[in-house]
Steps between C-alpha positions, in 0.01 A plus 500: 500500500214375718315729737565407860264646757665563835294476820479874575404583142225237517359649819511857367337396170225312681449795733474743206254271325287464815495875557396554140220245523376636835511853365304420185249264663427730792455795264272296278287314755525702820516850355813584700798690373803316633724691262441823690554321832825325398655745255746761619319833528637798688176598672423156637865417578589813694172640625299183561810296601455213255863398538451153353469662158878527473512118493182426303527739204764293312255209472221700333448481126244652270419211269594144404760597239684725747495219758628248244794712387590608854507138615684388188780749553505426871543128429780558249696753702394412856584131479852578382553760773366270771718211389809726511424702816292257702141539617566732792702755302254481210197571720690785667579640154135484394386672820766773481419571135122510558518719809757738354303547176187570705680756713679659206170562330393688812679802350242497220213506752588835651 
């Protein structure tokens, strides 16, 4: 069975790859720590009001192998879900899952 990339899955994979490259290159060449700026941390999210972190943390990965396997599973499962549900419902599902997992882990922060 051939792998068929749907449009939303392509965009999300490209976005995750770009975030990974920006994160690694800026850490390496600019000395910044984008991971701490984009990852979901209770102190920065609630006290410093970094509310974008609830949307950016799903795109962060630690290394190339984690990125590869995340994208591989996303292509296999995400393309099937998008082709069944449609792009709008699929994107809504991804957002609801990401936001709810981020908020559920808030219980661990207290």
